[in-house]
LUMKERO-554422 format. One record per atom (N, C-alpha, C): x, y, z; residue number from 0; atom name. Coordinates in Angstrom, 1 decimal, padded with zeros to 4 digits. Last residue first. Example, Ala and Ser with C-alpha at 12.3 -4.5 7.8 and 13.67 -1.06 7.14 Angstrom:
<sites>
012.8 / -002.2 / 007.1 / 1 / N $
013.7 / -001.1 / 007.1 / 1 / CA $
012.9 / 000.0 / 007.9 / 1 / C $
013.2 / -005.7 / 007.8 / 0 / N $
012.3 / -004.5 / 007.8 / 0 / CA $
013.2 / -003.3 / 007.8 / 0 / C $
</sites>
This chain:
<sites>
-022.6 / -049.7 / -058.8 / 72 / N $
-023.2 / -050.9 / -059.7 / 72 / CA $
-023.8 / -051.8 / -058.8 / 72 / C $
-023.8 / -046.4 / -058.2 / 71 / N $
-023.0 / -047.5 / -057.8 / 71 / CA $
-023.7 / -048.7 / -058.4 / 71 / C $
-023.9 / -043.6 / -060.4 / 70 / N $
-024.7 / -044.6 / -059.6 / 70 / CA $
-023.7 / -045.7 / -059.4 / 70 / C $
-023.3 / -040.0 / -060.1 / 69 / N $
-022.9 / -041.4 / -060.5 / 69 / CA $
-023.6 / -042.4 / -059.7 / 69 / C $
-025.6 / -037.3 / -060.9 / 68 / N $
-024.8 / -038.2 / -059.9 / 68 / CA $
-024.4 / -039.6 / -060.4 / 68 / C $
-025.1 / -035.7 / -064.1 / 67 / N $
-026.0 / -036.2 / -062.9 / 67 / CA $
-025.1 / -037.0 / -062.0 / 67 / C $
-023.8 / -034.6 / -066.0 / 66 / N $
-024.6 / -035.7 / -066.5 / 66 / CA $
-025.4 / -036.2 / -065.2 / 66 / C $
-022.5 / -032.2 / -065.1 / 65 / N $
-023.5 / -032.1 / -066.0 / 65 / CA $
-024.4 / -033.4 / -066.2 / 65 / C $
-021.5 / -032.2 / -061.6 / 64 / N $
-021.4 / -033.0 / -062.9 / 64 / CA $
-022.7 / -032.7 / -063.7 / 64 / C $
-020.7 / -028.8 / -060.4 / 63 / N $
-021.2 / -030.1 / -060.4 / 63 / CA $
-021.1 / -031.0 / -061.6 / 63 / C $
-021.0 / -025.9 / -062.5 / 62 / N $
-021.0 / -026.4 / -061.2 / 62 / CA $
-021.5 / -027.8 / -061.2 / 62 / C $
-018.6 / -024.7 / -065.0 / 61 / N $
-019.9 / -025.4 / -064.8 / 61 / CA $
-020.0 / -026.1 / -063.3 / 61 / C $
-017.4 / -021.6 / -065.6 / 60 / N $
-017.2 / -022.9 / -065.2 / 60 / CA $
-018.6 / -023.5 / -064.9 / 60 / C $
-018.4 / -019.4 / -067.2 / 59 / N $
-017.0 / -019.5 / -066.9 / 59 / CA $
-016.5 / -021.0 / -066.3 / 59 / C $
-020.4 / -019.3 / -070.0 / 58 / N $
-020.2 / -019.9 / -068.7 / 58 / CA $
-018.6 / -020.0 / -068.5 / 58 / C $
-021.4 / -016.0 / -071.4 / 57 / N $
-020.9 / -017.3 / -071.3 / 57 / CA $
-020.7 / -017.8 / -070.0 / 57 / C $
-023.3 / -013.8 / -071.3 / 56 / N $
-022.3 / -014.0 / -072.3 / 56 / CA $
-021.7 / -015.4 / -072.5 / 56 / C $
-026.6 / -012.8 / -070.4 / 55 / N $
-025.6 / -013.9 / -070.4 / 55 / CA $
-024.6 / -013.7 / -071.5 / 55 / C $
-028.6 / -011.0 / -070.3 / 54 / N $
-027.4 / -010.6 / -070.1 / 54 / CA $
-026.2 / -011.4 / -070.1 / 54 / C $
-030.8 / -012.5 / -071.1 / 53 / N $
-030.5 / -011.3 / -071.9 / 53 / CA $
-029.1 / -010.7 / -071.7 / 53 / C $
-031.1 / -014.3 / -068.9 / 52 / N $
-030.7 / -014.8 / -070.4 / 52 / CA $
-030.3 / -013.6 / -071.4 / 52 / C $
-031.5 / -012.6 / -066.9 / 51 / N $
-030.1 / -013.4 / -067.0 / 51 / CA $
-030.0 / -013.8 / -068.3 / 51 / C $
-034.1 / -011.7 / -067.6 / 50 / N $
-032.9 / -010.8 / -067.5 / 50 / CA $
-031.5 / -011.5 / -067.6 / 50 / C $
-035.4 / -014.1 / -067.3 / 49 / N $
-035.3 / -013.6 / -068.7 / 49 / CA $
-034.2 / -012.5 / -068.7 / 49 / C $
-035.2 / -014.7 / -064.6 / 48 / N $
-034.7 / -015.6 / -065.6 / 48 / CA $
-034.4 / -014.8 / -067.0 / 48 / C $
-034.5 / -011.8 / -062.3 / 47 / N $
-035.5 / -012.5 / -063.3 / 47 / CA $
-034.8 / -013.2 / -064.3 / 47 / C $
-032.4 / -012.3 / -059.7 / 46 / N $
-032.6 / -011.6 / -061.1 / 46 / CA $
-033.6 / -012.5 / -061.8 / 46 / C $
-031.2 / -011.3 / -056.7 / 45 / N $
-032.2 / -012.2 / -057.3 / 45 / CA $
-032.5 / -011.5 / -058.7 / 45 / C $
-027.9 / -011.2 / -055.1 / 44 / N $
-029.0 / -010.7 / -055.8 / 44 / CA $
-029.9 / -011.7 / -056.3 / 44 / C $
-025.1 / -010.7 / -053.0 / 43 / N $
-026.2 / -011.6 / -053.3 / 43 / CA $
-027.5 / -010.8 / -054.0 / 43 / C $
-021.7 / -010.0 / -053.0 / 42 / N $
-023.1 / -009.5 / -052.9 / 42 / CA $
-024.2 / -010.4 / -053.6 / 42 / C $
-019.2 / -010.7 / -053.3 / 41 / N $
-020.0 / -011.7 / -052.7 / 41 / CA $
-021.4 / -011.3 / -052.4 / 41 / C $
-017.4 / -009.4 / -054.9 / 40 / N $
-017.5 / -008.9 / -053.4 / 40 / CA $
-018.5 / -009.9 / -052.6 / 40 / C $
-016.8 / -011.1 / -057.3 / 39 / N $
-015.9 / -009.9 / -056.7 / 39 / CA $
-015.9 / -009.6 / -055.2 / 39 / C $
-018.9 / -012.5 / -057.9 / 38 / N $
-017.7 / -013.2 / -057.8 / 38 / CA $
-016.6 / -012.2 / -057.3 / 38 / C $
-022.1 / -012.4 / -056.5 / 37 / N $
-021.1 / -011.6 / -057.2 / 37 / CA $
-019.8 / -012.3 / -056.9 / 37 / C $
-024.5 / -014.8 / -056.8 / 36 / N $
-023.6 / -014.1 / -056.1 / 36 / CA $
-022.5 / -013.6 / -056.7 / 36 / C $
-028.1 / -015.0 / -057.6 / 35 / N $
-026.7 / -015.0 / -058.1 / 35 / CA $
-025.8 / -014.3 / -056.9 / 35 / C $
-030.9 / -016.8 / -058.2 / 34 / N $
-030.2 / -016.2 / -057.2 / 34 / CA $
-028.7 / -016.3 / -057.6 / 34 / C $
-033.5 / -016.0 / -060.5 / 33 / N $
-032.2 / -016.8 / -060.2 / 33 / CA $
-031.5 / -016.0 / -059.3 / 33 / C $
-037.0 / -016.7 / -060.5 / 32 / N $
-036.0 / -015.9 / -060.3 / 32 / CA $
-034.6 / -016.7 / -060.1 / 32 / C $
-038.2 / -019.2 / -061.2 / 31 / N $
-038.5 / -018.1 / -061.9 / 31 / CA $
-037.5 / -017.0 / -061.7 / 31 / C $
-035.1 / -021.1 / -060.4 / 30 / N $
-036.6 / -020.9 / -060.4 / 30 / CA $
-036.9 / -019.9 / -061.3 / 30 / C $
-032.3 / -021.6 / -058.5 / 29 / N $
-033.0 / -021.6 / -059.7 / 29 / CA $
-034.4 / -021.7 / -059.5 / 29 / C $
-029.4 / -020.2 / -056.7 / 28 / N $
-030.9 / -020.4 / -056.7 / 28 / CA $
-031.4 / -020.5 / -058.1 / 28 / C $
-026.8 / -019.5 / -057.2 / 27 / N $
-027.1 / -020.4 / -056.0 / 27 / CA $
-028.5 / -020.5 / -055.8 / 27 / C $
-024.4 / -019.0 / -059.6 / 26 / N $
-025.7 / -019.4 / -059.5 / 26 / CA $
-025.9 / -020.0 / -058.1 / 26 / C $
-022.0 / -016.5 / -059.5 / 25 / N $
-022.2 / -017.8 / -059.2 / 25 / CA $
-023.6 / -018.0 / -059.1 / 25 / C $
-020.7 / -014.2 / -061.9 / 24 / N $
-021.6 / -014.4 / -060.9 / 24 / CA $
-021.8 / -015.8 / -060.8 / 24 / C $
-018.4 / -011.6 / -063.1 / 23 / N $
-018.7 / -013.2 / -062.9 / 23 / CA $
-019.6 / -013.4 / -061.8 / 23 / C $
-017.6 / -009.1 / -063.6 / 22 / N $
-018.6 / -009.6 / -064.5 / 22 / CA $
-018.9 / -011.0 / -064.2 / 22 / C $
-016.5 / -006.7 / -061.1 / 21 / N $
-016.6 / -008.1 / -061.5 / 21 / CA $
-017.8 / -008.3 / -062.5 / 21 / C $
-016.8 / -004.2 / -060.1 / 20 / N $
-016.0 / -004.3 / -061.2 / 20 / CA $
-016.1 / -005.6 / -061.8 / 20 / C $
-018.6 / -003.4 / -058.1 / 19 / N $
-017.2 / -003.7 / -057.7 / 19 / CA $
-016.2 / -004.0 / -058.9 / 19 / C $
-020.9 / -003.0 / -059.6 / 18 / N $
-020.2 / -001.8 / -059.2 / 18 / CA $
-018.9 / -002.0 / -058.6 / 18 / C $
-020.9 / -005.5 / -062.1 / 17 / N $
-021.2 / -005.1 / -060.8 / 17 / CA $
-020.6 / -003.9 / -060.5 / 17 / C $
-021.3 / -005.1 / -065.7 / 16 / N $
-020.4 / -005.5 / -064.5 / 16 / CA $
-021.2 / -004.9 / -063.3 / 16 / C $
-023.2 / -006.7 / -068.1 / 15 / N $
-023.1 / -005.4 / -067.2 / 15 / CA $
-022.2 / -005.9 / -065.9 / 15 / C $
-023.1 / -009.5 / -069.2 / 14 / N $
-022.6 / -008.3 / -069.9 / 14 / CA $
-022.4 / -007.0 / -068.9 / 14 / C $
-021.6 / -012.2 / -067.1 / 13 / N $
-022.9 / -011.3 / -067.7 / 13 / CA $
-022.3 / -010.0 / -068.2 / 13 / C $
-020.6 / -015.3 / -066.8 / 12 / N $
-020.1 / -014.1 / -067.2 / 12 / CA $
-021.2 / -013.4 / -067.8 / 12 / C $
-021.2 / -017.6 / -064.2 / 11 / N $
-021.6 / -017.1 / -065.5 / 11 / CA $
-020.8 / -015.7 / -065.8 / 11 / C $
-020.8 / -020.7 / -062.8 / 10 / N $
-020.2 / -019.4 / -062.6 / 10 / CA $
-020.4 / -018.8 / -064.2 / 10 / C $
-022.9 / -022.9 / -061.1 / 9 / N $
-022.3 / -022.5 / -062.4 / 9 / CA $
-021.7 / -021.1 / -062.2 / 9 / C $
-024.3 / -023.6 / -058.6 / 8 / N $
-022.7 / -023.6 / -058.7 / 8 / CA $
-022.1 / -023.2 / -060.0 / 8 / C $
-026.9 / -025.2 / -060.3 / 7 / N $
-026.3 / -024.7 / -059.2 / 7 / CA $
-025.0 / -024.6 / -059.2 / 7 / C $
-027.3 / -024.5 / -063.9 / 6 / N $
-027.3 / -025.3 / -062.7 / 6 / CA $
-026.7 / -024.6 / -061.4 / 6 / C $
-028.8 / -023.8 / -067.0 / 5 / N $
-028.2 / -023.2 / -065.7 / 5 / CA $
-028.3 / -024.4 / -064.7 / 5 / C $
-028.8 / -023.0 / -070.2 / 4 / N $
-028.7 / -024.2 / -069.4 / 4 / CA $
-028.2 / -023.9 / -068.1 / 4 / C $
-030.9 / -020.5 / -071.7 / 3 / N $
-029.5 / -020.8 / -071.1 / 3 / CA $
-029.7 / -022.0 / -070.1 / 3 / C $
-032.5 / -020.6 / -075.0 / 2 / N $
-032.6 / -020.8 / -073.5 / 2 / CA $
-031.2 / -021.2 / -072.8 / 2 / C $
-031.9 / -018.1 / -077.4 / 1 / N $
-031.8 / -019.5 / -076.7 / 1 / CA $
-032.0 / -019.5 / -075.3 / 1 / C $
-034.0 / -016.0 / -079.2 / 0 / N $
-033.3 / -016.2 / -078.0 / 0 / CA $
-033.2 / -017.4 / -077.6 / 0 / C $
</sites>
């Protein structure tokens, strides 16, 4: 199983739909547990990192700049 590269404000598509019907989740917390907010109803959950990696299908959008903050010359 490959490690999923996550960042704050990434929007993920997970296998199992939330009861509201949405498959999209926004990442709001990183660590051993991943904080997610439902894209449909705004419900917040904490999910174990391993469970997120099992249910992960794709990134819908990436939050922020993947290369990091720009530096002034």
